[in-house]
C-alpha positions in Angstrom: 83.5 58.5 111.5 86.8 59.7 112.9 88.7 62.7 112.3 92.1 61.6 112.3 94.4 64.9 111.9 94.6 68.3 110.7 97.5 69.5 108.6 98.7 72.6 106.7 101.6 72.9 104.1 103.6 74.9 101.6 106.2 74.5 99.0 109.3 76.8 98.1 112.4 75.7 96.0 114.8 74.1 98.1 117.5 71.3 97.6 119.3 68.8 100.1 121.8 71.4 100.8 119.1 73.6 102.4 117.8 70.4 104.0 121.1 69.9 105.8 121.1 73.4 107.0 117.7 72.9 108.5 118.7 69.6 110.0 121.8 71.2 111.6 119.5 74.1 113.0 117.1 71.9 114.4 119.9 69.7 116.3 121.2 73.0 117.7 124.3 73.1 115.7 126.2 76.6 115.1 125.8 78.2 111.7 128.8 78.9 109.4 126.9 82.1 108.2 126.9 85.5 109.5 123.8 85.1 111.8 123.0 86.0 115.1 123.8 82.6 116.9 121.6 83.8 120.1 118.6 84.5 117.7 118.8 81.2 116.1 119.2 79.5 119.2 116.2 81.5 120.7 113.9 80.5 117.3 115.0 76.7 118.0 113.9 76.8 121.7 110.6 78.4 120.5 109.9 75.3 118.4 110.4 72.9 121.6 111.7 70.0 119.5 111.3 66.7 120.9 113.3 64.6 118.0 114.5 65.1 114.7 114.9 61.9 112.3 116.3 61.7 108.7 114.4 59.4 106.2 115.2 58.5 102.6 112.9 57.3 100.0 112.5 59.0 96.4 113.4 62.2 98.3 115.2 62.9 101.5 113.5 64.3 104.5 113.3 65.1 108.1 110.5 63.8 110.2 110.2 66.1 113.4 108.0 65.8 116.5 107.5 69.0 118.7 106.4 68.5 122.2 102.8 70.1 121.3 101.5 67.2 119.5 102.6 68.9 116.0 104.6 67.0 113.7 106.3 68.0 110.4 107.7 66.6 107.3 110.3 68.7 105.6 111.4 67.4 102.3 114.6 68.1 100.2 112.6 69.8 97.5 111.3 72.3 99.9 107.7 70.8 100.4 106.8 71.1 104.1 103.8 69.1 105.9 102.8 69.9 109.4 100.1 67.9 111.1 98.3 67.7 114.4 96.4 64.7 115.8 92.6 65.9 116.3 91.4 67.0 119.7 88.8 69.7 118.9 88.7 71.0 115.3 88.7 74.6 115.9 91.4 74.5 118.4 93.5 72.5 116.2 93.3 74.7 113.3 94.4 77.7 115.3 96.9 75.9 117.1 98.4 74.9 113.9 98.3 78.1 112.3 99.5 80.0 115.3 102.5 77.5 115.4 103.2 78.0 111.8 103.0 81.7 111.6 104.7 82.7 115.1 107.4 79.8 115.3 108.0 77.6 112.2 108.1 80.6 109.6 110.2 83.2 111.5 112.8 80.4 112.1 112.9 79.3 108.7 112.9 82.9 107.2 115.9 84.0 109.3 117.9 80.8 108.7 117.5 81.6 105.0 117.7 85.3 105.3 121.1 85.7 103.3 122.0 85.4 99.8 120.1 86.7 96.8 117.2 88.9 98.0 113.7 88.5 97.2 112.4 91.1 94.8 110.1 93.5 96.4 107.3 92.5 94.1 107.5 88.9 95.8 108.5 89.8 99.3 104.9 90.7 100.1 103.1 88.0 98.3 101.5 85.2 100.0 98.7 82.4 98.9 96.6 81.2 101.9 98.0 78.3 103.4 95.9 75.2 102.7 94.5 73.2 105.5 93.6 69.7 105.2 91.2 67.7 107.6 91.7 64.2 107.3 88.9 61.7 108.3 88.4 58.3 108.3 85.1 56.5 106.7 82.8 59.4 107.2 79.5 59.6 105.4 79.0 62.3 102.7 76.6 64.1 105.1 79.2 64.0 108.0 81.8 65.0 105.8 79.8 67.9 104.8 78.6 68.8 108.2 82.4 69.3 109.2 83.2 71.7 106.2 79.8 73.7 106.4 81.3 75.9 109.2 84.5 76.6 107.4 83.8 77.7 104.0 81.1 76.7 101.5 81.9 74.1 99.4 82.7 74.8 95.8 84.2 71.4 94.6 83.8 67.8 95.2 85.9 64.4 94.1 84.8 60.9 94.9 86.8 57.8 94.4 86.5 54.3 95.8 89.3 54.9 98.4 88.9 58.6 98.9 86.2 61.5 99.1 87.6 65.1 98.7 85.7 68.2 99.5 87.3 71.5 98.9 86.0 75.2 100.0 88.4 78.1 100.0 91.8 77.2 101.6 90.2 74.3 103.1 90.2 70.6 102.0 88.6 67.7 103.8 90.3 64.2 102.7 87.8 61.4 103.7 89.8 58.1 103.6 87.7 55.2 102.6 88.6 51.5 102.9 92.1 50.7 103.7 93.5 53.6 101.8 97.0 54.3 103.5 98.5 57.0 101.5 96.9 60.0 103.0 100.4 61.8 103.6 101.5 61.4 100.0 98.0 62.4 98.8 98.5 65.8 101.0 101.8 66.4 99.7 101.0 65.7 96.0 98.0 68.6 96.5 100.4 70.9 98.2 103.0 70.7 95.4 100.5 71.1 92.7 98.6 74.1 94.3 101.9 75.7 95.4 103.6 75.2 91.8 100.6 76.4 90.0 100.3 79.3 92.3 104.0 80.7 91.8 103.3 80.5 88.0 100.1 82.2 88.4 102.0 85.0 90.1 104.9 85.2 87.6 102.1 85.4 85.0 100.6 88.3 86.8 103.9 90.1 87.4 104.6 89.7 83.7 101.3 91.6 82.8 102.1 94.6 85.4 105.9 94.8 84.3 104.7 95.0 80.5 102.2 97.6 81.1 104.6 99.9 83.1 107.2 99.6 80.3 104.5 100.2 77.5 103.2 103.4 79.7 106.9 104.8 79.6 107.0 103.9 75.7 103.6 105.7 75.1 104.5 108.7 76.3 106.2 109.5 73.1 108.7 111.9 74.4 110.7 112.6 77.9 112.2 115.7 79.4 115.9 115.4 79.9 115.5 115.8 83.9 113.5 112.5 83.8 115.6 110.4 81.8 118.0 109.3 84.6 115.2 108.7 86.9 113.2 106.6 84.2 116.3 104.6 83.3 116.9 103.8 87.1 113.4 102.7 87.2 113.9 100.5 84.2 117.1 98.9 85.9 115.2 98.2 89.1 112.8 96.2 87.1 115.4 94.4 85.2 117.1 93.1 88.6 113.5 91.8 89.5 113.3 90.1 86.4 116.6 88.4 86.5 115.8 87.2 90.1 112.2 85.6 89.0 113.8 84.2 85.9 116.5 82.4 88.0 113.5 81.2 90.1 111.6 80.1 87.2 114.7 78.1 85.7 115.1 76.3 89.1 111.3 75.0 89.2 111.7 72.3 86.3 114.1 70.5 88.4 111.7 69.6 91.1 108.7 67.9 88.7 110.7 64.6 87.7 111.2 63.9 91.6 107.6 64.5 92.5 106.4 62.5 89.4 108.6 59.7 90.5 106.8 59.3 93.7 103.7 59.1 91.7 105.1 56.5 89.7 106.2 54.5 92.7 102.9 54.7 94.2 101.3 53.8 90.8 99.0 56.6 91.1 99.3 57.8 87.5 95.7 57.0 86.7 94.6 58.0 90.2 95.9 61.6 89.9 94.3 62.3 86.4 91.3 60.3 86.7 90.5 61.4 90.6 92.4 64.5 91.3 92.2 65.8 87.7 95.8 66.9 87.5 99.3 65.5 85.8 102.6 66.6 85.8 102.8 67.1 82.0 100.3 69.7 82.8 102.9 71.4 85.0 105.5 71.1 82.5 103.6 72.8 79.8 102.3 75.8 82.2 106.0 76.1 83.3 107.4 75.9 79.4 104.8 79.0 78.8 105.8 81.2 81.7 109.3 80.7 80.5 108.6 81.9 77.1 106.5 84.9 78.4 109.6 85.8 80.8 111.9 85.5 77.9 109.7 87.9 76.1 109.5 90.4 79.0 113.3 90.4 79.3 113.8 91.2 75.6 111.2 94.1 75.8 113.0 95.4 79.0 116.2 95.3 77.7 115.1 97.2 74.5 113.6 99.9 76.9 116.9 100.2 78.8 118.6 100.6 75.6 116.3 103.2 74.4 117.1 105.2 77.5 120.8 104.6 77.1 120.5 106.2 73.6 118.6 108.9 75.1 121.1 109.7 77.7 123.9 109.7 75.3 121.8 112.4 73.3 121.4 114.5 76.2 124.7 114.3 77.4 126.1 114.8 73.9 123.9 118.0 73.5 125.0 119.4 77.0 128.6 118.9 76.1 128.5 120.5 72.6 126.7 123.7 74.2 129.4 124.2 76.8 132.0 123.4 74.3 130.8 126.2 72.2 130.5 128.6 75.2 134.1 127.7 76.4 135.4 128.0 72.7 133.9 131.6 72.8 135.5 132.5 76.1 139.1 131.1 75.3 138.9 132.7 71.8 137.9 136.2 73.5 140.8 135.8 75.8 143.3 135.2 73.6 142.5 138.0 71.1 142.5 140.3 74.3 145.9 139.1 75.1 147.2 139.3 71.4 145.9 142.8 71.1 147.3 144.3 74.6 150.4 146.4 74.1 151.6 146.0 77.8 151.1 143.3 80.7 147.9 143.3 82.6 147.9 144.5 86.1 145.4 144.1 88.8 142.8 147.0 89.3 139.7 147.6 91.1 137.7 147.8 87.5 139.3 144.4 86.8 138.2 142.8 90.0 134.8 144.1 89.1 134.8 142.8 85.6 136.2 139.5 86.6 133.3 139.0 89.4 130.8 140.0 86.8 132.3 137.8 84.4 132.1 134.9 87.0 128.5 135.3 87.7 127.5 135.7 84.0 129.5 132.2 83.4 127.4 130.9 86.2 124.0 132.2 85.3 124.9 130.8 81.5 125.8 127.4 83.1 122.5 127.2 84.9 120.6 128.5 82.2 121.8 125.9 80.0 121.3 122.9 82.7 117.5 124.3 82.9 117.3 124.1 79.1 118.7 120.9 78.7 116.7 119.6 81.9 113.3 120.8 79.9 114.5 119.6 76.4 112.0 116.9 75.5 113.6 113.8 73.6 111.2 111.7 71.3 111.2 108.1 72.6 109.6 106.9 69.4 112.5 108.0 67.4 114.5 105.0 68.8 112.7 101.8 68.0 111.9 99.3 71.1 112.1 95.7 70.2 109.0 94.8 67.9 108.0 91.8 70.2 104.2 92.8 71.2 101.4 91.1 69.5 97.5 91.7 68.9 96.8 89.4 71.7 97.4 90.2 75.3 98.9 87.1 77.3 
């Protein structure tokens, strides 16, 4: 029995354009973007790169060797695999995690720090990075002994070519016979795990946003002073929904290329029979999330429309009241001029009267402002889009 290597990986939507930017960065080229060039250089030096090579198969990729015995594959679709040859298991896992968290991720995150912002609902979200331990011809008991100190095993898959144990974020991939596609196997596991994790997060986020909109709707009425703040809150939700909707629309671009790798390896039966997943399942899950997000967008738009109408009602009432008061003042002034038998002159009493009139006007305006800030407008009088159902999704 032999432990060959330890690896970790993740996937986030990228394209060949992003891969070219990573390649330029790793080779020390200047960035045309408004990034701090010194910081880019420092981040690159932290990685301690020995070599960078481009390879093209079904997908274009970069093969990178670092001087600490760590290697990496970065694919044009955003999948990243980072590996280290085995020396001591605990030290290997610690070294990989430290390199990934302290050096690799900060460099990539800064390189792509410009552009459309990540919604705050996603910015702090992360899934546990899967750790893979690849062994050669370990017995079932040897494989379990390796996993036991790391995490309790809760799933096990056996095949003539590979024996897989899974516990938490740890996977033990035990290669049997002359199976030589272990890296492609790791990449498939990473892609499926990360793809479904993103979809699951979008589903949960839909539930959270839907409930927040429902809470606003169920209030039944709202004070005039709260209308603007509530509408701003809904507009911030809309920004989040639009940004995430764009991410969701991008996701179906990546399934065909990964599926092509499976076909090239002749793994259709292997994936469905052994690993128990298939790309059609990802398509179906993605289509479901798209439909859910369409409903969320429609529900949010209807809520924003409601508060646009409430804002119009509030503004109309305020303007009408001020118009009446202004009209009374104008009519009073005109009548005063029409009934006068001589031109007005400035007097002490007149100045006092004007001051009292000014103070009275300010008081009336403030009173009206207070009244209209506390008038309650019925939300339910204006219909939300009728897209709710008897079942929660």
